[in-house]
C-alpha positions as semicolon CSV with decimal commas, in nm:
position;residue;x (nm);y (nm);z (nm)
1;M;12,380;6,467;3,255
2;S;12,141;6,627;3,006
3;A;11,819;6,780;3,131
4;Y;11,666;6,731;2,787
5;A;11,352;6,522;2,786
6;L;11,362;6,503;2,406
7;S;11,626;6,591;2,146
8;V;11,561;6,620;1,773
9;R;11,880;6,633;1,564
10;N;11,895;6,712;1,191
11;V;11,574;6,521;1,125
12;R;11,455;6,485;0,770
13;K;11,148;6,310;0,628
14;Q;11,109;6,260;0,257
15;F;10,810;6,112;0,072
16;G;10,939;6,043;-0,279
17;G;11,032;6,386;-0,414
18;L;10,856;6,575;-0,133
19;V;11,064;6,679;0,168
20;A;10,808;6,726;0,449
21;V;11,065;6,789;0,726
22;N;11,405;6,922;0,626
23;N;11,699;6,905;0,867
24;V;11,511;7,019;1,178
25;S;11,674;7,027;1,524
26;F;11,545;7,132;1,867
27;D;11,558;7,025;2,232
28;V;11,280;7,007;2,488
29;F;11,368;7,034;2,858
30;D;11,220;6,819;3,134
31;G;10,901;6,981;3,262
32;E;10,877;7,222;2,970
33;L;10,565;7,307;2,770
34;F;10,702;7,346;2,420
35;G;10,506;7,482;2,124
36;L;10,547;7,356;1,767
37;I;10,373;7,603;1,540
38;G;10,355;7,717;1,179
39;P;10,112;7,761;0,891
40;N;9,914;7,470;0,749
41;G;10,137;7,227;0,562
42;S;10,454;7,334;0,741
43;G;10,544;6,983;0,864
44;K;10,429;7,004;1,227
45;T;10,216;6,689;1,234
46;T;10,482;6,502;1,034
47;M;10,727;6,596;1,310
48;M;10,484;6,466;1,576
49;N;10,452;6,143;1,375
50;L;10,831;6,110;1,365
51;I;10,862;6,160;1,742
52;S;10,583;5,911;1,819
53;G;10,704;5,649;1,572
54;A;10,409;5,663;1,333
55;L;10,674;5,756;1,074
56;K;11,045;5,679;1,061
57;P;11,291;5,958;0,971
58;T;11,472;5,949;0,639
59;A;11,773;6,094;0,822
60;G;11,864;6,236;1,161
61;E;11,808;6,123;1,517
62;I;11,548;6,162;1,792
63;K;11,635;6,084;2,154
64;L;11,412;6,040;2,458
65;G;11,647;6,142;2,736
66;H;11,973;5,967;2,642
67;E;11,807;5,688;2,444
68;R;11,764;5,693;2,068
69;I;11,400;5,626;1,973
70;S;11,401;5,723;1,604
71;G;11,346;5,415;1,395
72;L;11,158;5,225;1,666
73;S;10,797;5,122;1,613
74;A;10,518;5,335;1,759
75;H;10,426;5,081;2,028
76;H;10,787;5,054;2,146
77;I;10,813;5,434;2,169
78;A;10,484;5,444;2,362
79;R;10,622;5,187;2,607
80;K;10,932;5,402;2,657
81;G;10,715;5,698;2,755
82;V;10,588;5,901;2,458
83;S;10,210;5,940;2,448
84;R;9,999;6,147;2,211
85;T;9,666;6,278;2,099
86;F;9,587;6,307;1,729
87;Q;9,483;6,595;1,506
88;L;9,191;6,380;1,392
89;V;9,071;6,213;1,710
90;R;9,135;5,838;1,737
91;V;8,932;5,646;1,990
92;L;8,841;5,277;2,011
93;P;8,480;5,306;1,889
94;S;8,353;4,968;2,008
95;L;8,455;5,039;2,369
96;D;8,319;5,272;2,635
97;A;8,509;5,565;2,785
98;E;8,648;5,365;3,078
99;E;8,778;5,088;2,850
100;N;8,941;5,341;2,616
101;V;9,133;5,499;2,902
102;M;9,224;5,160;3,052
103;A;9,382;5,069;2,716
104;G;9,626;5,357;2,769
105;A;9,717;5,221;3,111
106;V;9,763;4,864;2,988
107;F;9,968;4,932;2,675
108;G;10,165;5,244;2,768
109;H;10,473;5,344;2,966
110;Q;10,354;5,285;3,324
111;R;10,149;4,970;3,288
112;L;9,853;4,899;3,513
113;W;9,599;4,617;3,499
114;G;9,256;4,527;3,634
115;E;9,116;4,727;3,921
116;E;9,416;4,962;3,937
117;A;9,371;5,055;3,572
118;R;8,994;5,096;3,621
119;K;9,041;5,325;3,920
120;L;9,292;5,539;3,730
121;A;9,055;5,558;3,431
122;H;8,777;5,698;3,651
123;Q;9,014;5,954;3,806
124;L;9,132;6,073;3,465
125;L;8,782;6,087;3,317
126;E;8,678;6,302;3,612
127;R;8,979;6,523;3,550
128;V;8,900;6,587;3,183
129;G;8,537;6,667;3,259
130;L;8,374;6,329;3,191
131;G;8,298;6,220;3,546
132;G;7,997;5,989;3,561
133;R;8,024;5,895;3,193
134;A;8,272;5,609;3,222
135;H;8,033;5,355;3,069
136;M;7,911;5,571;2,784
137;P;8,010;5,426;2,445
138;V;8,259;5,664;2,285
139;S;8,076;5,617;1,954
140;A;7,781;5,801;2,114
141;M;7,995;6,092;2,235
142;T;8,043;6,429;2,072
143;Y;8,371;6,503;1,896
144;I;8,481;6,726;2,184
145;D;8,413;6,455;2,443
146;Q;8,598;6,199;2,232
147;K;8,897;6,436;2,244
148;R;8,868;6,440;2,623
149;V;8,870;6,058;2,629
150;E;9,176;6,057;2,405
151;L;9,360;6,294;2,640
152;A;9,268;6,081;2,943
153;R;9,394;5,771;2,757
154;S;9,723;5,949;2,678
155;L;9,769;6,040;3,045
156;A;9,685;5,688;3,167
157;S;10,037;5,564;3,088
158;N;10,198;5,849;3,289
159;P;10,411;5,947;2,987
160;R;10,754;6,105;3,005
161;V;10,660;6,323;2,706
162;L;10,302;6,408;2,607
163;L;10,235;6,516;2,248
164;L;9,920;6,725;2,193
165;D;9,840;6,761;1,822
166;E;9,586;7,046;1,794
167;W;9,398;6,921;2,099
168;L;9,227;7,260;2,141
169;A;9,102;7,275;1,781
170;G;8,724;7,285;1,743
171;L;8,648;7,394;2,098
172;N;8,402;7,675;2,161
173;P;8,527;7,972;2,372
174;S;8,420;7,830;2,708
175;E;8,556;7,482;2,625
176;L;8,878;7,646;2,503
177;Q;8,926;7,820;2,837
178;I;8,866;7,493;3,024
179;G;9,111;7,318;2,789
180;I;9,382;7,579;2,844
181;E;9,336;7,552;3,221
182;L;9,360;7,173;3,203
183;I;9,685;7,186;3,004
184;A;9,820;7,446;3,249
185;E;9,744;7,205;3,537
186;L;9,932;6,926;3,359
187;R;10,228;7,157;3,313
188;A;10,215;7,258;3,681
189;E;10,252;6,887;3,768
190;G;10,591;6,898;3,596
191;R;10,485;6,713;3,282
192;T;10,683;6,758;2,963
193;I;10,444;6,856;2,684
194;I;10,493;6,934;2,316
195;M;10,189;7,097;2,161
196;V;10,108;7,166;1,797
197;E;9,849;7,441;1,802
198;H;9,693;7,709;1,582
199;V;9,524;7,882;1,877
200;M;9,781;8,153;1,936
201;D;9,622;8,265;2,265
202;A;9,695;7,916;2,398
203;I;10,056;7,928;2,274
204;R;10,108;8,269;2,438
205;T;9,940;8,163;2,762
206;L;10,091;7,817;2,803
207;C;10,425;7,772;2,628
208;D;10,772;7,833;2,767
209;R;10,935;7,827;2,423
210;C;10,836;7,743;2,070
211;V;10,972;7,638;1,734
212;V;10,816;7,774;1,416
213;M;10,818;7,561;1,103
214;S;10,739;7,667;0,747
215;S;10,755;7,445;0,437
216;G;10,933;7,173;0,636
217;V;11,213;7,385;0,780
218;K;11,262;7,551;1,118
219;I;11,248;7,929;1,069
220;A;11,256;8,044;1,433
221;E;11,301;7,919;1,788
222;G;11,295;8,086;2,128
223;G;11,069;8,253;2,381
224;V;10,710;8,287;2,261
225;A;10,676;8,667;2,247
226;E;10,996;8,735;2,054
227;T;10,946;8,435;1,825
228;L;10,593;8,535;1,725
229;S;10,711;8,890;1,650
230;D;11,001;8,768;1,431
231;P;10,953;8,923;1,083
232;E;11,011;8,588;0,910
233;V;10,744;8,425;1,128
234;V;10,499;8,706;1,053
235;R;10,567;8,662;0,680
236;A;10,515;8,285;0,703
237;Y;10,171;8,337;0,854
238;L;10,052;8,613;0,619
239;G;9,764;8,488;0,410
240;D;9,716;8,179;0,630
241;D;9,365;8,164;0,772
242;D;9,489;8,027;1,103
243;A;9,748;8,299;1,169
């Protein structure tokens, strides 16, 4: 029996004449924190959209455990256990923090309702640093706090695989340290996490392995230290502001 939480096989995504992801394959083990990195425009977020079902692959296959999920709609994939945050934060602006997190519990993988969902929402808001602010409208929150709500909502479904798309972006140094510690705690719980991130200190600190993409193709894969020192990876990042 495979210990892979997620398998990506020869996945391709084409938009007209543009190939955004070109024949990419990798596996993520159960309980692994896996980095997906590369310069801007390399296809990382497209890959996250393919895994989560926001986009359907042009070719190839994605499996959650032994079950094919590529081609399913986003809400079906969420029900099967893939949860995510977004590069540009997406909250439910007419609801408060508690209601946003409860939505993750109601519509996700491990479904809770009513008082159970409310209790979990309060626990998760406390965990991400928003204790006591459950009834604050998210529209009145700062961008950083909206990101915290989004993470709590993603965790509310107890996902099998958690996708973090640049969740640490835009944090100041003290918030960044808190964010890294929070992700490390989630990993210590045995969660399977795939993170797209430009903050290389976070990749070095947190990730077991990583894949590097450039111009839609995979150019390197392996342990973090050796992958980041790969000459082709260094070349891919040269001239990129986020390298």
